[in-house]
NUKOL-788965 format. One line per field, with one value per residue (C-alpha): residue in one letter; x, y, z. Coordinates in nm, 3 decimals. Example, Ala and Ser with C-alpha at 12.3 -4.5 7.8 and 13.67 -1.06 7.14 Angstrom:
% residues 2
resn (a,s)
x (1.230,1.367)
y (-0.450,-0.106)
z (0.780,0.714)
***
This chain:
% residues 248
resn (m,n,n,e,e,k,t,n,e,l,t,e,e,s,c,e,k,q,v,v,i,p,e,f,y,r,d,l,k,q,d,e,k,d,s,g,i,w,h,y,v,f,r,t,n,g,d,r,k,p,i,k,t,p,d,n,q,p,h,k,l,d,f,n,w,a,d,m,f,p,d,c,n,g,h,v,e,v,e,i,g,s,g,k,g,n,f,i,t,d,y,a,e,r,h,p,d,i,f,i,m,g,s,e,w,d,y,t,w,a,a,f,a,h,e,r,m,k,k,r,g,v,l,g,n,a,a,m,l,r,g,d,v,f,y,f,l,r,d,a,v,k,d,n,t,v,d,a,f,h,m,y,f,p,d,p,w,p,k,e,r,h,h,k,n,r,l,l,r,p,d,f,l,a,e,v,a,r,v,l,k,p,g,k,r,i,f,y,w,g,t,d,h,k,e,y,n,e,i,a,l,e,t,f,d,a,f,p,t,c,k,v,v,v,r,n,t,a,e,p,t,e,g,i,e,t,g,f,e,r,k,y,k,k,e,g,r,p,i,y,r,s,i,i,e,f,f,k)
x (3.529,3.399,3.034,3.052,3.193,2.922,2.653,2.792,2.806,2.444,2.336,2.511,2.349,2.006,2.051,2.158,1.850,1.618,1.737,1.696,1.363,1.274,1.183,0.911,0.790,0.487,0.300,0.065,-0.241,-0.550,-0.873,-1.029,-1.382,-1.334,-1.070,-1.047,-0.902,-0.536,-0.411,-0.060,-0.016,0.237,0.340,0.271,0.274,-0.095,-0.043,-0.083,0.282,0.469,0.776,1.097,1.337,1.652,1.891,1.666,1.651,1.324,1.130,1.123,0.855,0.881,0.567,0.452,0.141,0.023,-0.011,-0.284,-0.418,-0.388,-0.495,-0.265,-0.147,0.131,-0.051,-0.087,-0.198,-0.221,-0.467,-0.344,-0.638,-0.951,-1.206,-1.542,-1.419,-1.591,-1.293,-1.139,-1.474,-1.564,-1.211,-1.181,-1.521,-1.422,-1.084,-1.114,-0.767,-0.608,-0.534,-0.563,-0.494,-0.660,-0.543,-0.676,-0.522,-0.854,-1.031,-1.380,-1.301,-1.123,-1.422,-1.666,-1.472,-1.442,-1.818,-1.880,-1.627,-1.786,-2.137,-2.009,-1.827,-1.475,-1.286,-1.124,-0.907,-0.934,-0.834,-0.794,-0.485,-0.560,-0.247,0.038,0.089,0.425,0.584,0.404,0.564,0.901,0.919,0.697,0.664,0.943,1.119,0.960,0.625,0.364,0.217,0.048,-0.048,-0.368,-0.395,-0.717,-0.825,-0.601,-0.636,-0.458,-0.374,-0.434,-0.287,0.083,0.175,0.016,0.195,0.439,0.155,0.118,0.220,0.324,0.685,1.026,1.079,0.736,0.812,1.139,0.942,0.695,0.982,1.144,0.838,0.714,0.809,1.072,0.956,0.706,0.452,0.173,0.089,-0.260,-0.303,-0.610,-0.706,-0.930,-0.677,-0.483,-0.189,-0.134,-0.161,0.110,0.342,0.270,0.350,0.668,0.765,0.698,0.888,1.191,1.198,1.459,1.277,0.931,0.762,0.423,0.272,-0.074,-0.080,-0.404,-0.632,-0.656,-1.000,-1.113,-0.935,-1.154,-1.432,-1.458,-1.518,-1.459,-1.724,-1.526,-1.489,-1.862,-1.923,-1.662,-1.789,-2.138,-1.986,-1.815,-1.461,-1.187,-1.049,-0.684,-0.600,-0.260,-0.090,0.271,0.493,0.770,1.045,1.339)
y (1.447,1.196,1.107,0.791,0.983,1.247,0.979,0.813,1.146,1.224,0.877,0.920,1.261,1.117,0.834,1.079,1.291,0.990,0.868,1.201,1.170,1.469,1.419,1.623,1.711,1.502,1.548,1.318,1.491,1.357,1.479,1.761,1.619,1.248,1.127,0.787,0.942,1.035,1.250,1.185,1.471,1.699,2.010,2.323,2.700,2.711,2.690,2.308,2.282,2.031,2.161,1.976,1.879,2.094,1.795,1.578,1.320,1.156,1.342,1.096,1.118,1.016,0.804,0.529,0.315,0.438,0.783,0.644,0.383,0.510,0.172,-0.024,-0.355,-0.391,-0.613,-0.405,-0.506,-0.299,-0.318,-0.168,-0.020,-0.057,0.052,0.098,-0.067,-0.406,-0.611,-0.380,-0.323,-0.692,-0.789,-0.517,-0.610,-0.976,-0.896,-0.613,-0.707,-0.641,-0.284,-0.242,0.057,0.075,0.302,0.485,0.751,0.919,1.106,1.005,0.635,0.687,0.881,0.616,0.339,0.550,0.605,0.230,0.169,0.439,0.292,-0.049,0.089,-0.029,0.302,0.199,-0.052,0.058,0.372,0.497,0.654,0.893,0.930,0.742,0.432,0.348,0.668,0.633,0.292,0.416,0.738,0.692,0.328,0.192,-0.141,-0.458,-0.310,-0.473,-0.823,-0.878,-0.713,-0.743,-0.633,-0.718,-0.619,-0.315,-0.097,-0.303,0.002,-0.214,0.021,-0.041,0.325,0.321,0.009,0.235,0.327,-0.029,-0.056,-0.418,-0.388,-0.474,-0.145,-0.178,-0.534,-0.410,-0.175,-0.449,-0.678,-0.404,-0.312,-0.668,-0.819,-1.095,-1.451,-1.568,-1.305,-1.321,-1.105,-1.178,-1.102,-1.108,-0.980,-1.058,-0.929,-1.218,-1.020,-0.815,-1.131,-1.301,-1.001,-0.979,-1.346,-1.315,-1.022,-1.223,-1.523,-1.308,-1.141,-1.313,-1.319,-1.440,-1.748,-1.800,-2.073,-2.079,-1.983,-1.857,-2.092,-1.930,-1.876,-1.524,-1.430,-1.565,-1.591,-1.212,-1.109,-0.754,-0.558,-0.588,-0.961,-1.017,-0.804,-0.983,-1.326,-1.232,-1.125,-1.463,-1.331,-1.562,-1.471,-1.517,-1.527,-1.614,-1.627,-1.514,-1.578,-1.331,-1.448,-1.293)
z (-3.010,-3.265,-3.323,-3.111,-2.814,-2.852,-2.859,-2.547,-2.367,-2.458,-2.346,-2.012,-1.962,-2.046,-1.795,-1.527,-1.587,-1.573,-1.233,-1.056,-0.876,-0.659,-0.294,-0.127,0.219,0.314,0.640,0.830,0.973,1.143,0.986,1.190,1.159,1.099,1.343,1.174,0.856,0.839,0.551,0.424,0.180,0.018,0.208,-0.001,0.028,-0.056,-0.432,-0.468,-0.564,-0.344,-0.165,-0.244,0.031,0.009,0.004,-0.216,0.064,0.181,0.447,0.736,1.006,1.370,1.357,1.592,1.551,1.892,1.733,1.508,1.754,2.113,2.255,2.024,2.171,1.916,1.664,1.348,1.000,0.682,0.395,0.068,-0.121,0.091,-0.168,0.000,0.317,0.302,0.409,0.667,0.838,0.864,0.966,1.232,1.374,1.390,1.552,1.807,1.932,1.591,1.481,1.106,0.882,0.542,0.265,-0.038,-0.257,-0.331,-0.052,-0.173,-0.136,0.196,0.331,0.207,0.381,0.695,0.707,0.686,0.963,1.175,1.138,1.241,1.545,1.459,1.465,1.792,1.606,1.241,1.054,0.698,0.543,0.258,0.050,-0.114,0.101,-0.059,0.067,0.400,0.448,0.329,0.526,0.832,0.936,1.152,1.099,1.236,1.337,1.108,1.146,0.807,0.478,0.275,-0.088,-0.268,-0.619,-0.671,-0.976,-1.247,-1.460,-1.772,-2.033,-2.084,-2.049,-1.703,-1.574,-1.392,-1.156,-1.029,-0.667,-0.652,-0.763,-0.609,-0.423,-0.264,-0.151,-0.003,0.221,0.308,0.409,0.615,0.820,0.879,1.212,1.238,1.185,0.925,0.821,0.567,0.266,0.130,-0.241,-0.465,-0.810,-1.105,-1.359,-1.515,-1.654,-1.339,-1.131,-1.339,-1.304,-0.930,-0.871,-1.076,-0.854,-0.539,-0.679,-0.755,-0.414,-0.193,0.144,0.052,-0.087,-0.250,-0.031,-0.194,-0.560,-0.718,-0.521,-0.177,-0.030,0.067,0.389,0.673,0.417,0.379,0.018,-0.097,-0.283,-0.606,-0.558,-0.523,-0.831,-1.040,-0.940,-1.055,-1.387,-1.418,-1.397,-1.268,-0.926,-0.836,-0.466,-0.324,0.014,0.035,0.333,0.422,0.655,0.834)
***
């Protein structure tokens, strides 16, 4: 074997190693004390080490929105990254006939949002998911069951080495498109981060079944500003809000 063949073989081996992403068991559990919080977390043996699936296939759950919202009328919306819960609380209060799930990776934020929702009496039609919402969409949410998505002021992960943590990417949009109902459905997007906004809009533009119908100039959804938005406006930061239409 010559040097070129050895190099090619090593390159092929490296590529094979890079594409092997382990799959884990993740379970959805309602909080024992706060019924409006649902934990979507790794299954472990008590040692904080996630358990891999034996066949390295995703762990699919038999989940229905009625499991989370017993009185669900079928109209479900999802907020990605609810922060302290300003938007989801106001929106759920304004629309008691809409069932909306917020999400946060961190328990502290999820609990804070839940407490606000609880005080305002909207837990009948609003709930918080604590965990990785990408995998929840991929492995738990059934096709054609969501009416709209909201994503406002997500963590931009500004350092280049952290860009991989950004959620708005093609595989995420594929799950969004899959779970949205047939017809024309809306994805509301907002951020103060110019570079992330440009990348996000490029990702939307490149996705085959959606179209940016309002680019950077949309008003806050129903006039509801998030806590971050109010803060950033006071600081004089530019705000980028867009409305994206998915169709199928």
